[in-house]
C-alpha positions in Angstrom: 176.7 142.6 23.6 178.2 145.7 22.3 181.9 146.0 23.1 184.7 147.9 21.8 187.3 146.3 20.7 190.3 146.6 18.4 190.8 148.1 15.0 189.3 151.6 14.7 187.3 151.5 17.8 189.9 150.1 20.1 192.0 153.1 18.8 189.4 155.2 20.7 190.1 153.1 23.8 193.8 153.4 23.3 193.7 157.2 23.0 191.4 157.4 26.0 193.5 155.1 28.2 196.9 156.5 27.0 197.9 153.1 25.5 198.4 151.8 22.0 197.7 148.5 22.1 155.1 136.2 11.4 153.1 139.1 9.9 153.8 140.3 6.4 155.0 143.9 6.0 151.7 145.2 4.9 149.9 143.5 7.8 151.9 145.4 10.5 151.1 149.0 11.4 153.8 151.7 11.0 156.0 152.3 14.1 154.7 155.3 15.9 157.0 155.8 18.8 159.3 158.2 20.4 161.9 158.0 23.1 162.4 160.4 26.1 165.5 160.9 28.1 165.2 158.9 31.3 168.4 158.9 33.3 172.1 159.5 33.1 174.1 156.6 34.6 177.6 157.2 36.1 179.8 155.1 38.3 179.6 155.8 42.0 183.4 155.8 42.2 184.1 157.6 38.9 187.6 158.7 38.2 189.4 160.4 35.3 189.9 158.3 32.1 187.9 155.4 33.3 186.2 155.1 29.9 182.9 154.1 31.6 180.5 153.5 28.8 182.8 151.9 26.2 180.5 148.8 26.4 176.9 148.7 27.4 174.1 146.1 27.5 170.5 146.0 28.6 168.3 143.2 29.9 164.7 143.1 31.2 165.6 144.3 34.7 169.3 145.2 34.6 171.9 147.2 32.6 175.6 146.6 32.6 178.3 149.2 31.7 182.0 148.5 31.1 184.8 150.7 32.4 188.1 149.1 31.1 190.1 152.2 32.1 189.3 151.8 35.8 192.5 151.8 37.8 191.4 150.7 41.3 192.7 147.1 40.9 195.7 148.3 38.8 196.3 150.6 35.9 193.6 149.8 33.3 192.6 146.6 35.2 189.0 147.6 34.5 185.6 147.2 36.1 181.9 146.8 35.1 178.8 148.2 36.8 175.3 146.8 37.1 172.2 149.0 37.4 168.8 147.7 38.4 165.6 149.1 36.9 163.8 149.2 40.2 166.8 150.4 42.3 165.7 153.8 43.7 162.1 153.4 42.6 160.2 152.6 39.4 162.7 153.2 36.5 165.2 154.3 39.1 168.0 152.4 37.4 170.4 152.7 40.4 173.8 151.1 40.7 173.7 147.9 42.6 177.2 146.4 42.2 180.6 147.0 40.8 182.2 144.0 39.2 185.9 143.2 39.0 187.7 140.0 38.1 188.8 137.8 41.0 192.3 137.7 39.5 192.3 141.4 38.3 195.6 142.7 37.1 196.9 145.9 35.5 196.2 146.1 31.8 193.5 143.5 31.6 190.9 145.9 30.2 188.1 144.1 32.1 184.9 145.6 30.8 186.0 146.1 27.2 182.9 144.0 26.3 179.8 143.2 28.4 176.4 141.5 28.1 173.6 140.5 30.4 170.8 138.0 30.1 168.4 137.5 33.0 170.5 137.0 36.2 173.7 136.2 34.3 176.4 138.7 33.2 179.4 138.2 31.0 182.4 140.6 31.0 185.3 140.4 28.6 188.9 141.2 29.5 190.6 141.0 26.1 194.1 141.9 27.4 194.1 139.4 30.3 197.4 137.6 30.0 196.7 134.1 31.1 199.8 132.1 30.6 201.2 134.6 28.1 200.3 138.1 26.9 197.0 139.5 25.9 195.4 136.1 25.5 192.1 137.3 27.0 189.4 135.9 29.2 185.7 136.3 29.9 184.2 136.3 33.4 180.7 135.0 34.2 178.7 136.4 37.2 175.4 135.3 38.7 173.0 137.4 40.6 172.5 136.2 44.2 175.8 134.3 44.1 177.3 134.8 47.5 174.3 136.7 48.9 171.2 138.6 47.8 172.0 140.7 44.8 175.7 140.0 45.2 176.5 139.2 41.6 179.3 136.8 42.4 181.8 135.4 39.9 181.2 131.8 39.0 183.5 131.2 36.0 186.5 132.4 34.1 186.6 131.3 30.5 189.6 131.1 28.2 189.8 129.8 24.7 191.1 126.3 24.0 194.6 126.6 22.5 194.9 130.2 23.5 197.9 132.1 22.2 199.4 135.5 22.8 197.6 138.4 21.2 194.3 136.5 20.7 192.2 139.2 22.3 189.7 136.6 23.4 186.8 138.6 25.0 187.1 141.6 22.7 183.4 140.9 22.0 180.8 138.9 23.9 177.1 138.1 23.4 174.9 136.2 25.9 171.5 134.7 25.3 170.1 132.6 28.1 172.5 129.6 28.5 174.6 130.3 25.4 177.6 132.6 25.1 179.6 133.6 22.0 183.0 135.2 22.4 185.2 136.9 19.7 188.9 136.6 19.5 189.8 138.9 16.6 193.6 138.5 17.1 193.6 134.7 16.8 196.3 133.7 14.3 195.6 130.4 12.6 196.8 129.9 9.1 197.2 133.6 8.8 198.0 136.5 11.1 195.0 138.0 13.0 192.5 136.1 11.0 190.3 135.8 14.1 188.0 133.2 15.7 184.9 132.9 17.7 184.0 130.5 20.5 180.6 129.3 21.7 180.1 128.2 25.3 177.1 126.7 27.1 176.1 127.0 30.7 176.0 123.3 31.7 178.6 122.0 29.2 180.9 119.7 31.2 178.9 119.9 34.4 176.5 122.2 36.3 177.3 125.8 35.6 180.6 124.7 34.0 180.2 127.0 31.0 182.2 124.7 28.8 183.3 125.4 25.2 181.0 123.8 22.6 182.7 124.8 19.4 185.3 127.1 17.9 184.2 128.9 14.8 186.7 129.9 12.1 186.2 131.7 8.8 185.8 129.6 5.7 188.0 132.2 3.9 190.6 133.2 6.4 193.0 136.1 5.6 195.5 138.3 7.3 193.9 140.9 9.6 190.4 139.9 8.7 189.6 140.4 12.4 186.9 137.7 12.3 185.3 137.9 15.7 185.6 141.6 16.1 181.9 141.6 16.5 179.5 138.9 17.6 175.9 138.4 18.5 173.5 135.6 19.2 169.7 135.3 19.2 168.1 132.0 19.8 169.6 129.5 17.5 171.3 132.0 15.2 174.8 133.5 15.7 176.5 136.3 13.7 180.3 136.8 13.5 181.7 139.9 11.9 185.0 140.2 10.0 185.3 143.9 9.2 188.8 143.6 7.8 188.0 140.8 5.3 189.6 141.5 1.9 188.2 138.7 -0.2 186.8 141.0 -2.9 188.4 144.3 -1.8 190.5 145.9 0.9 188.7 146.0 4.3 185.3 145.6 2.7 184.3 143.2 5.4 181.8 140.4 5.7 179.5 138.7 8.3 178.8 135.0 8.7 175.5 133.5 9.9 175.6 130.3 11.9 172.7 128.0 13.0 172.9 126.0 16.2 172.0 122.5 14.9 173.1 122.8 11.3 175.4 119.8 10.7 174.4 118.1 14.0 173.4 119.0 17.6 175.3 122.1 18.7 177.4 122.0 15.5 176.8 125.7 14.8 177.1 125.2 11.0 177.7 128.0 8.5 174.4 129.2 6.9 175.6 132.0 4.8 178.2 134.7 4.3 176.5 138.1 3.9 177.8 141.3 2.3 176.2 144.6 1.5 174.6 145.4 -1.9 177.0 148.4 -2.3 180.4 147.2 -1.1 183.3 149.7 -0.8 186.9 149.3 0.1 187.7 150.3 3.7 184.0 150.5 4.7 184.6 147.9 7.5 181.2 146.1 7.0 180.8 143.9 10.1 182.1 146.4 12.7 178.9 145.8 14.7 176.2 143.1 14.3 172.9 142.3 15.9 170.4 139.5 15.4 166.9 139.0 16.8 164.3 136.7 15.5 164.2 136.9 11.7 166.2 140.1 11.4 169.9 140.9 11.4 171.6 144.2 11.3 175.2 144.9 10.2 177.1 148.2 10.2 179.7 149.7 7.9 180.7 152.9 9.7 183.4 153.9 7.2 181.1 153.6 4.2 181.5 156.9 2.3 177.9 157.4 1.0 177.8 160.9 -0.5 180.9 162.0 1.3 183.7 160.4 3.4 183.2 158.0 6.3 179.6 158.9 6.8 178.5 155.3 7.6 175.7 152.9 6.7 173.7 150.2 8.4 172.2 147.2 6.6 169.1 145.2 7.5 168.7 141.6 6.5 165.7 139.2 6.6 166.1 135.5 7.3 163.9 134.3 4.4 164.4 137.3 2.2 165.2 135.8 -1.2 164.4 132.2 -0.1 164.5 130.0 3.0 167.4 131.0 5.2 168.8 133.3 2.4 169.3 136.2 4.8 168.8 138.7 2.0 169.2 142.4 2.4 166.0 144.4 2.9 167.2 147.9 3.7 170.1 150.3 3.8 169.9 152.9 6.6 171.7 156.2 6.7 171.4 159.2 9.0 169.1 162.0 7.8 171.7 164.6 8.9 174.8 162.7 7.7 178.1 164.5 7.6 181.6 163.4 6.8 183.4 161.4 9.5 180.3 160.7 11.6 180.9 157.0 11.6 177.2 156.3 11.6 176.7 152.6 12.7 179.8 152.4 14.9 177.5 150.3 17.1 174.0 148.9 16.4 171.2 147.2 18.3 167.9 145.6 17.3 164.7 145.0 19.3 161.2 144.5 18.2 160.5 146.6 15.1 163.4 149.0 15.8 167.0 149.3 14.7 169.2 151.6 16.8 172.5 152.9 15.3 175.0 155.3 16.8 177.2 158.0 15.4 179.5 159.1 18.2 181.5 161.4 16.1 178.5 163.4 14.8 178.3 167.0 15.8 175.2 166.7 17.9 175.0 170.5 18.2 178.7 170.9 18.8 181.8 168.9 18.0 181.8 165.1 18.4 179.0 165.2 20.9 177.5 162.1 19.3 174.0 161.0 18.5 172.0 157.8 18.4 169.3 157.1 15.8 166.2 155.0 16.1 164.5 153.5 13.0 161.2 151.8 12.7 160.0 149.0 10.4 157.2 150.2 8.2 157.9 153.8 9.1 157.2 155.6 5.9 155.4 152.8 4.2 155.1 149.0 4.1 158.5 147.4 4.2 160.3 150.8 4.8 162.7 151.4 7.6 162.3 155.0 8.4 164.1 157.2 10.9 161.9 157.7 14.0 164.1 159.9 16.2 167.6 161.3 16.8 168.7 161.0 20.4 171.2 163.2 22.2 172.6 163.2 25.7 170.7 165.4 28.0 173.8 167.3 29.0 176.0 166.7 26.0 179.3 168.5 25.5 181.9 168.6 22.9 184.0 165.4 22.5 181.6 163.3 24.7 181.2 160.8 21.9 177.8 159.7 23.0 177.0 156.5 21.2 180.4 154.9 21.3 178.3 151.9 22.4 174.6 151.3 22.3 172.0 148.7 23.2 168.3 148.4 23.2 165.8 146.1 25.0 162.1 146.2 25.8 161.5 149.8 25.0 164.7 151.2 26.4 167.8 152.5 24.7 171.2 152.9 26.4 174.1 154.7 24.9 177.7 155.1 26.3 179.7 158.4 26.2 183.2 157.7 27.2 184.3 161.3 26.7 181.8 162.7 29.2 183.9 164.5 31.8 181.6 164.6 34.9 183.6 166.4 37.6 186.9 165.5 36.0 188.2 164.3 32.6 186.8 161.5 30.4 185.2 159.7 33.3 182.3 158.5 31.1 178.6 158.1 31.4 175.7 156.2 29.8 172.4 157.7 28.9 169.1 155.8 29.2 166.0 156.5 27.1 162.5 155.1 27.3 159.9 154.6 24.6 156.7 156.6 25.2 
């Protein structure tokens, strides 16, 4: 999951790359956890302006980090790196492979989005041209394909009816045999209304990864950027449209889909969700996450008590009725300041919500922070802040938290502005629950 993309966050990429382009609440105990810094991940072949860390994802045994500014296969052709939990010892999290597209070309931005599930990885290249310009592609890799731990490419996916500027692959989410891909630039009835596509591993043949359905907004509008964010968990998928203007300028919305609603693999619309306190230009739906009966949606430009402080919303599947997906909490940073953009990325695992604020001060200027919240922390049904995480060697303008993911007691946050031994080479920081 956890990409970045166009709109405000791809602006970050553009600047960096030099381009413009089933217990009840009172039955569960409070969350009593904390996270310790575990390891800093960097690319073995790091170079200036690689933007390593712009997209991150965690699985049970592997982590993947996108580096769309990597120039080795051409200017901004991009790369992605896989790290293994046991490489280098228990919790060694050493690099095991560098991934590139078999047809890599300059400007593809391979690695702008990434996800990993088991022994399968998906990497988006939203500016891959295909038969035109910036149509986009997603590449699938399998572990042990072509040799032990080789992580070989098995498929290149493109959208049916692809058109120039679709940005297919701007967001990806992978859960087992199912993949969802966002194409926020898709122009249907209106310009840049957006689309999302669902693929399945054996659709059309063994390991064919065929397209199952194309999802479109039921209320399409210009520059809605539907598909800017996506996630999938089991039989539920979320698609964010942060630029949606239905009831106000750039207030945003998120749509919930169910796999078999309307027929087998029909992925029918369950509900459109919006925040309880909508604001113009809050960009609700910038990041989304779903696991089990919980969904999380961010609005990083929500003003709160200032300007662009950010907010994150938690929804429950049966809150307010069966499949009502009602709001259960609004999360904000305990140390919120103007322009922090809290919630620029979010993740969800177990009883935790993780939200990033890469422009927060973090003890300096735009060092960035990541916040962990726990369900029932502070009382039954409450979602209280558990801990604020910072990079172990954070410096000004590192923007730690530009991307974040969490899985199985680990949190991973990207910091594209981390210099290393050069300039903006990027890093990712791993934390472990103790």
